C-alpha positions as CSV (number, residue, x, y, z in Angstrom):
1,X,0.3,-0.2,-0.2
2,X,1.4,3.6,-0.5
3,X,1.8,5.9,1.8
4,X,-0.3,8.8,1.9
5,X,1.8,12.1,2.8
6,X,1.0,14.9,4.3
7,X,0.8,18.2,1.7
8,X,1.0,22.1,2.0
9,X,-1.7,24.0,0.8
10,X,-2.8,28.1,0.6
11,X,-5.9,28.9,1.6
12,X,-8.5,32.3,2.1
13,X,-10.5,32.0,5.6
14,X,-14.1,32.7,4.1
15,X,-16.1,32.4,7.5
16,X,-16.5,30.6,10.6
17,X,-18.1,28.1,12.1
18,X,-20.1,27.9,15.5
19,X,-17.3,27.3,17.4
20,X,-15.2,29.9,16.2
21,X,-13.1,28.4,14.1
22,X,-11.7,29.3,10.5
23,X,-13.1,27.8,7.3
24,X,-11.5,27.2,4.2
25,X,-11.4,25.6,0.7
26,X,-8.5,24.0,-1.2
27,X,-7.9,22.4,-4.5
28,X,-5.6,19.7,-5.0
29,X,-5.3,17.8,-8.4
30,X,-5.6,14.2,-7.8
31,X,-4.6,12.8,-11.6
32,X,-8.3,12.9,-12.3
33,X,-10.3,15.8,-14.6
34,X,-11.4,18.1,-12.0
35,X,-9.3,19.2,-8.9
36,X,-10.5,17.7,-5.5
37,X,-12.4,20.3,-3.3
38,X,-10.8,19.9,0.5
39,X,-13.1,21.4,3.1
40,X,-10.5,22.9,6.1
41,X,-11.1,23.7,9.3
42,X,-8.9,26.1,11.0
43,X,-8.7,27.0,14.4
44,X,-7.0,30.7,15.3
45,X,-7.4,32.4,12.1
46,X,-10.3,34.9,11.2
47,X,-11.9,35.8,8.0
48,X,-10.3,37.6,5.0
49,X,-6.8,35.8,6.3
50,X,-4.4,33.9,3.3
51,X,-3.3,31.1,5.4
52,X,-0.4,27.8,4.8
53,X,-1.4,24.6,6.4
54,X,-0.1,20.8,6.3
55,X,-2.7,18.7,5.9
56,X,-1.4,14.9,6.6
57,X,-2.2,12.1,4.7
58,X,-4.5,14.1,2.4
59,X,-5.2,11.8,-0.4
60,X,-9.0,10.6,-0.4
61,X,-10.4,13.2,2.2
62,X,-12.8,15.5,1.5
63,X,-12.6,17.7,5.1
64,X,-9.7,18.2,7.4
65,X,-9.2,19.9,11.0
66,X,-5.2,21.4,10.7
67,X,-3.8,24.3,13.0
68,X,-2.3,27.1,10.5
69,X,1.5,27.0,10.0
70,X,2.0,30.0,8.4
71,X,-0.6,33.3,8.2
72,X,0.4,34.9,4.8
73,X,-2.3,37.5,5.7
74,X,-3.3,39.0,9.0
75,X,-6.2,40.4,9.9
76,X,-6.3,43.9,11.1
77,X,-8.1,42.7,14.4
78,X,-5.4,40.5,15.2
79,X,-3.5,40.5,18.4
80,X,-1.2,38.9,20.8
81,X,-3.0,36.2,22.6
82,X,-2.1,37.2,26.2
83,X,-2.8,33.5,27.8
84,X,0.3,31.4,27.7
85,X,-1.5,28.4,26.7
86,X,-3.6,29.6,23.9
87,X,-2.4,28.1,21.2
88,X,-2.8,24.4,22.8
89,X,-5.5,25.0,25.4
90,X,-9.2,24.7,24.0
91,X,-10.5,27.0,26.6
92,X,-10.4,30.3,24.8
93,X,-10.6,29.9,20.6
94,X,-10.3,34.1,20.1
95,X,-8.1,35.2,22.6
96,X,-6.3,36.2,19.0
97,X,-9.0,38.6,18.3
98,X,-9.5,42.4,19.6
99,X,-12.4,42.0,21.6
100,X,-14.2,44.9,19.4
101,X,-14.2,42.6,16.9
102,X,-15.3,39.7,18.7
103,X,-18.5,41.8,19.6
104,X,-19.6,43.2,15.9
105,X,-18.8,39.8,14.8
106,X,-21.6,38.5,17.5
107,X,-24.0,41.4,16.7
108,X,-23.5,40.3,12.7
109,X,-24.2,36.4,13.9
110,X,-27.1,37.4,15.6
111,X,-28.9,39.2,12.9
112,X,-27.6,37.1,10.1
113,X,-30.0,34.0,12.1
114,X,-32.6,36.0,12.4
115,X,-32.7,37.4,8.6
116,X,-32.4,33.7,7.4
117,X,-35.8,33.1,9.3
118,X,-37.4,36.4,7.7
119,X,-37.5,38.9,10.8
120,X,-35.9,42.4,10.4
121,X,-32.1,42.7,11.8
122,X,-32.4,46.4,12.6
123,X,-34.0,45.1,15.8
124,X,-30.2,44.2,17.1
125,X,-28.8,46.5,18.7
126,X,-24.9,46.3,19.2
127,X,-23.5,43.4,21.9
128,X,-22.9,44.8,25.1
129,X,-19.8,43.5,25.9
130,X,-17.4,43.8,29.1
131,X,-14.9,46.3,30.5
132,X,-12.5,43.6,31.1
133,X,-13.0,40.5,29.5
134,X,-10.6,38.3,31.7
135,X,-11.7,36.8,35.3
136,X,-14.8,36.4,34.9
137,X,-15.8,33.1,35.3
138,X,-17.1,31.8,38.9
139,X,-17.0,27.9,38.1
140,X,-14.3,26.2,36.4
141,X,-13.6,22.1,35.9
142,X,-9.9,21.0,35.5
143,X,-9.2,17.3,34.3
144,X,-6.9,15.7,35.7
145,X,-4.3,13.4,33.1
146,X,-3.3,10.0,33.5
147,X,0.2,11.0,35.0
148,X,-1.4,13.1,37.5
149,X,-0.8,16.5,35.4
150,X,-4.1,18.9,36.7
151,X,-5.1,21.3,33.1
152,X,-7.7,21.5,30.3
153,X,-8.2,19.6,27.5
154,X,-6.4,20.3,24.5
155,X,-7.5,21.9,21.2
156,X,-8.8,19.3,19.3
157,X,-7.9,16.7,21.4
158,X,-10.5,16.2,24.0
159,X,-8.9,13.0,25.0
160,X,-5.6,14.6,26.2
161,X,-4.9,17.1,29.0
162,X,-2.8,20.7,28.9
163,X,-0.6,20.8,31.6
164,X,-1.4,24.5,32.7
165,X,0.0,27.1,35.2
166,X,-2.7,29.7,34.8
167,X,-6.0,30.7,33.4
168,X,-6.7,34.0,32.6
169,X,-10.7,33.7,32.5
170,X,-10.8,32.1,35.9
171,X,-10.5,34.0,39.4
172,X,-7.2,34.6,40.8
173,X,-8.4,32.1,43.8
174,X,-9.1,29.4,41.7
175,X,-6.1,29.8,39.9
176,X,-4.2,29.1,43.3
177,X,-6.4,26.7,44.6
178,X,-5.5,24.6,40.8
179,X,-1.9,24.9,41.6
180,X,-2.3,23.8,45.2
181,X,-3.9,20.5,44.2
182,X,-1.7,20.0,40.9
183,X,1.6,20.3,43.2
184,X,-0.1,17.8,45.9
185,X,-1.1,15.1,43.5
186,X,2.6,15.4,42.1
187,X,4.3,15.1,45.6
188,X,1.7,12.5,46.7
189,X,2.3,10.6,43.0
190,X,-1.4,10.5,42.9
191,X,-2.0,8.5,39.1
192,X,-5.0,10.5,37.1
193,X,-8.0,8.7,36.0
194,X,-7.2,6.9,32.8
195,X,-10.2,6.4,30.4
196,X,-9.3,3.2,28.3
197,X,-8.3,0.8,31.3
198,X,-10.8,2.8,33.6
199,X,-8.1,2.7,36.2
200,X,-6.4,5.6,38.5
201,X,-7.8,7.4,40.8
202,X,-8.3,11.3,40.5
203,X,-10.8,12.5,37.9
204,X,-11.7,16.1,38.2
205,X,-11.4,19.5,40.0
206,X,-14.6,21.5,40.2
207,X,-14.3,25.2,41.3
208,X,-16.9,28.0,42.2
209,X,-16.1,31.0,43.7
210,X,-18.8,34.2,43.8
211,X,-17.4,37.3,42.6
212,X,-19.7,39.2,45.4
213,X,-19.4,37.0,48.4
214,X,-15.7,35.5,47.7
215,X,-16.8,32.4,48.9
216,X,-15.2,29.4,47.4
217,X,-15.8,26.4,46.7
218,X,-13.9,23.1,45.9
219,X,-14.8,19.8,44.6
220,X,-12.3,16.9,44.0
221,X,-13.6,14.1,41.9
222,X,-11.7,10.8,42.9
223,X,-12.6,6.7,42.6
224,X,-11.2,6.0,46.1
225,X,-12.7,7.2,49.3
226,X,-10.7,9.7,51.3
227,X,-9.7,7.2,54.5
228,X,-7.7,4.7,54.6
229,X,-4.3,5.0,52.9
230,X,-4.9,8.1,51.0
231,X,-5.8,9.5,55.0
232,X,-2.7,11.2,55.2
233,X,-2.4,12.6,51.9
234,X,-6.0,14.7,52.3
235,X,-5.5,16.0,55.5
236,X,-2.3,17.4,54.3
237,X,-4.7,18.9,50.8
238,X,-7.4,19.9,53.6
239,X,-4.5,21.9,55.6
240,X,-2.8,23.7,52.7
241,X,-6.2,24.9,51.0
242,X,-7.8,26.3,54.1
243,X,-4.8,27.7,55.3
244,X,-3.6,29.7,52.3
245,X,-7.1,30.5,51.3
246,X,-9.3,32.6,53.4
247,X,-12.7,32.4,51.3
248,X,-12.8,28.8,51.3
249,X,-16.4,27.9,52.6
250,X,-16.5,24.7,51.0
251,X,-14.2,21.5,50.3
252,X,-15.3,18.2,49.6
253,X,-14.1,14.8,48.0
254,X,-16.5,13.3,45.8
255,X,-15.9,9.0,44.9
256,X,-17.1,8.5,41.5
257,X,-16.6,5.2,40.2
258,X,-18.7,5.3,37.1
259,X,-16.9,4.9,33.9
260,X,-18.4,8.1,32.4
261,X,-15.6,10.3,32.1
262,X,-18.2,13.3,34.1
263,X,-17.8,15.2,36.9
264,X,-20.8,13.6,39.2
265,X,-21.4,11.6,42.5
266,X,-24.1,10.4,44.1
267,X,-25.4,12.0,47.6
268,X,-23.8,9.0,49.5
269,X,-20.4,9.8,48.0
270,X,-20.1,13.1,48.9
271,X,-17.3,13.3,51.5
272,X,-17.3,17.0,53.3
273,X,-13.6,17.7,54.0
274,X,-14.5,21.5,55.8
275,X,-17.4,23.8,56.0
276,X,-20.4,23.0,53.6
277,X,-22.0,21.6,50.6
278,X,-22.6,25.0,49.3
279,X,-21.8,28.5,48.9
280,X,-23.5,32.0,48.9
281,X,-23.9,33.7,45.5
282,X,-25.3,37.0,44.6
283,X,-26.5,38.6,41.7
284,X,-28.9,41.3,40.8
285,X,-29.3,41.8,44.8
286,X,-30.9,38.3,45.7
287,X,-28.8,35.6,47.3
288,X,-28.6,32.4,46.0
289,X,-27.4,28.9,47.1
290,X,-25.1,27.0,44.8
291,X,-24.2,23.2,44.7
292,X,-21.3,22.0,43.2
293,X,-23.5,20.5,40.4
294,X,-26.3,23.6,40.6
295,X,-26.9,25.3,36.9
296,X,-26.1,28.9,37.6
297,X,-24.7,31.9,35.2
298,X,-21.0,31.3,35.1
299,X,-20.6,35.2,34.4
300,X,-22.8,36.8,36.8
301,X,-21.9,39.9,36.1
302,X,-23.3,40.0,32.7
303,X,-26.2,37.9,33.9
304,X,-27.2,41.2,35.9
305,X,-27.2,42.6,32.6
306,X,-29.7,39.8,30.8
307,X,-31.7,40.5,34.0
308,X,-31.9,44.3,34.3
309,X,-33.0,43.9,30.2
310,X,-35.6,41.3,30.5
311,X,-37.2,43.8,33.5
312,X,-37.0,46.5,30.9
313,X,-38.5,44.8,27.9
314,X,-41.1,43.6,30.0
315,X,-42.4,46.5,31.4
316,X,-44.3,44.6,34.1
317,X,-46.8,46.0,36.3
318,X,-47.3,45.3,40.1
319,X,-51.1,44.3,39.5
320,X,-49.9,41.1,37.1
321,X,-48.9,37.7,36.8
322,X,-46.6,36.2,34.8
323,X,-44.8,32.3,33.9
324,X,-41.2,31.8,34.3
325,X,-40.1,28.7,32.0
326,X,-37.1,26.9,32.2
327,X,-36.5,28.8,35.6
328,X,-33.7,27.0,36.8
329,X,-33.0,28.2,40.5
330,X,-34.7,31.1,39.9
331,X,-32.0,33.3,38.4
332,X,-35.0,35.9,36.6
333,X,-37.8,34.4,38.8
334,X,-37.0,36.6,42.0
335,X,-35.9,39.9,40.8
336,X,-39.6,39.5,38.8
337,X,-41.1,38.2,41.7
338,X,-40.2,41.4,43.7
339,X,-41.9,43.2,41.0
340,X,-45.1,41.3,39.9
341,X,-48.4,40.3,41.7
342,X,-47.5,36.8,41.2
343,X,-45.1,34.5,39.6
344,X,-45.0,30.7,38.3
345,X,-41.9,29.1,37.7
346,X,-41.8,26.1,35.8
347,X,-38.4,23.5,35.1
348,X,-38.3,19.8,34.8
349,X,-34.7,19.4,36.9
350,X,-36.1,18.5,40.4
351,X,-33.4,19.9,42.1
352,X,-33.9,23.3,40.4
353,X,-37.2,23.6,41.9
354,X,-35.9,22.6,45.1
355,X,-33.4,25.4,45.3
356,X,-35.7,28.0,43.2
357,X,-38.1,27.0,46.4
358,X,-35.4,27.7,49.0
359,X,-33.7,30.6,47.1
360,X,-37.1,32.4,47.4
361,X,-37.6,31.9,51.2
362,X,-33.8,32.9,51.8
363,X,-34.9,36.1,49.9
364,X,-38.2,36.4,51.9
365,X,-40.6,36.4,48.1
366,X,-43.5,34.9,49.1
367,X,-45.7,35.7,46.0
368,X,-44.2,32.4,43.9
369,X,-44.8,29.2,42.7
370,X,-42.6,26.5,41.6
371,X,-43.6,23.4,39.4
372,X,-41.2,21.0,38.6
373,X,-42.8,19.4,35.0
374,X,-41.7,20.0,31.5
375,X,-42.4,23.3,29.8
376,X,-46.4,22.2,28.2
377,X,-47.7,20.1,31.0
378,X,-46.4,23.1,33.3
379,X,-48.2,25.4,31.5
380,X,-51.2,23.4,31.0
381,X,-51.6,23.0,35.0
382,X,-50.6,26.5,35.6
383,X,-53.2,28.0,33.1
384,X,-56.1,25.7,35.5
385,X,-55.5,27.5,38.6
386,X,-54.6,31.0,37.4
387,X,-55.5,31.6,33.8
388,X,-53.6,33.8,31.4
389,X,-50.7,35.5,32.6
390,X,-49.7,39.3,31.3
391,X,-46.0,38.0,31.0
392,X,-44.7,35.1,29.7
393,X,-40.7,34.1,30.2
394,X,-39.2,31.8,28.5
395,X,-34.7,31.1,29.1
396,X,-34.7,27.4,27.3
397,X,-31.5,25.5,26.7
398,X,-29.5,26.0,23.3
399,X,-31.4,23.0,21.9
400,X,-34.2,25.6,22.3
401,X,-37.8,25.6,23.5
402,X,-39.2,23.5,20.1
403,X,-42.1,24.1,17.8
404,X,-44.5,21.9,20.5
405,X,-43.8,24.3,23.7
406,X,-43.6,27.4,21.1
407,X,-47.2,26.9,19.3
408,X,-48.5,26.4,22.8
409,X,-46.9,29.7,24.0
410,X,-48.9,31.3,21.2
411,X,-52.1,29.7,21.6
412,X,-51.8,30.9,25.2
413,X,-52.0,34.5,23.7
414,X,-50.3,36.8,26.5
415,X,-49.8,40.2,25.7
416,X,-45.9,40.1,25.7
417,X,-43.0,37.0,25.7
418,X,-39.5,37.8,26.9
419,X,-37.3,35.4,25.4
420,X,-33.7,34.5,26.5
421,X,-31.4,32.8,24.7
422,X,-28.4,31.2,25.1
423,X,-28.1,30.0,20.9
424,X,-29.3,32.6,18.2
425,X,-29.9,29.8,15.7
426,X,-32.5,28.0,17.9
427,X,-34.0,31.1,19.2
428,X,-34.8,32.6,15.6
429,X,-36.4,29.1,14.6
430,X,-38.7,29.5,17.7
431,X,-39.9,32.7,17.5
432,X,-41.3,32.2,13.6
433,X,-44.0,30.1,15.6
434,X,-44.7,33.3,17.6
435,X,-45.0,35.4,14.7
436,X,-47.6,32.9,13.2
437,X,-49.7,33.7,16.0
438,X,-49.5,37.4,15.5
439,X,-46.4,38.1,17.5
440,X,-44.0,40.9,16.1
441,X,-40.6,41.2,16.8
442,X,-40.1,44.6,19.0
443,X,-36.1,44.8,20.4
444,X,-33.1,42.3,20.5
445,X,-30.1,42.9,22.7
446,X,-27.2,40.4,22.5
447,X,-24.9,40.6,25.6
448,X,-21.6,38.5,25.6
449,X,-21.4,36.3,28.7
450,X,-18.1,34.4,27.3
451,X,-15.6,36.3,25.8
452,X,-12.9,35.0,23.8
453,X,-15.6,32.3,23.0
454,X,-18.0,32.4,19.8
455,X,-21.2,31.9,22.2
456,X,-23.4,35.1,22.5
457,X,-27.0,35.7,24.8
458,X,-29.9,37.5,23.6
459,X,-33.0,39.1,25.4
460,X,-35.6,39.8,23.3
461,X,-39.5,40.7,23.5
462,X,-42.3,39.9,21.0
463,X,-45.7,41.3,21.8
464,X,-48.9,40.7,20.5
465,X,-50.6,42.9,18.1
466,X,-54.1,43.8,18.1
């Protein structure tokens, strides 16, 4: 069999894919009548750049993902990435792009998906960014390599872990915890989890920190209990972390023997090493209890802007009622409940509903009713008791709400719908159903919750005409 050779090609970046990587085309002469087209996915490039790449085993390939070998023509907004791990780490994809350029692209991205569905793109405002687009995350998850090194997944190779010394998008305290745990694992020669043989001790390190209260949580996932032969090493870790970090309010050892490579544990496998099993987070003046597996906005500073925008667009009155679909732990529910007569929250995840109820009590909010059901059944149950609400707010997952839920909202006929989305594509598809029921898209405000990534959030309002 003939050994396939690497081929050096030149291409122009014509667009970016959903993950933010450059897309290019190249044509190869393979001895046939027509040259063969090769679609190239090239991370860390920008639209309009001419790049040179080396494609391994190019014969017969139609697609390839490769890193740029040379940037022949540089985009005017290209900048030097400040993170020393950027070229290898998959945590950020756009640190090589000036921040204003990222924001402009996200605005155009939202417009393009709305225009594709027949909506007027002029209703889209400029994306709201951050003054300091670093150290914004309140949650990080690091993974151990088979050798016990702690880091993040390699760009384009999820099975490989990059041993990192810092992370510019997480807080300094979380970076310090990561460094202490990494040094500790190395000192005690503790093995990492091997995904192929399903052996080894250390799996993940999940960190949370409130940017308001300063409270810090560390959850270490491992395949064994923190006692027996491990007791001495674990005691050393507890001492080092509690001595160096004043805000450490929760330190847990999570026993996880599952084959699936996911940071999870059953309640009986959670071993509290220090403090309590949750921390207090604050957003928009409200307090939330956050456990290791609680879904909560990872950029609370920008999430507050989402809440403020939603309240402004909704224009709610004190004598009105509303439904909050996909309400989670009450991120939008609590601020809205303080402004309306009554609020019903619907969420399919029972643990989130229990958290929402507890958060309402903690904040002395007594006009809420939370229901653990899927969106459609939850709406039907609430409507039987409350009737048609004045306002409906929904914040679905990336997959969107779907046609069945959107048609149910359309038949409901409430005067205003506030739609918060983390996916412009499914957002544009969903609201086409409301258009069919007589709703008009009035306002769309993109917000950047994830600088240096291709993600963008949306707050919008639709009104029922006549």
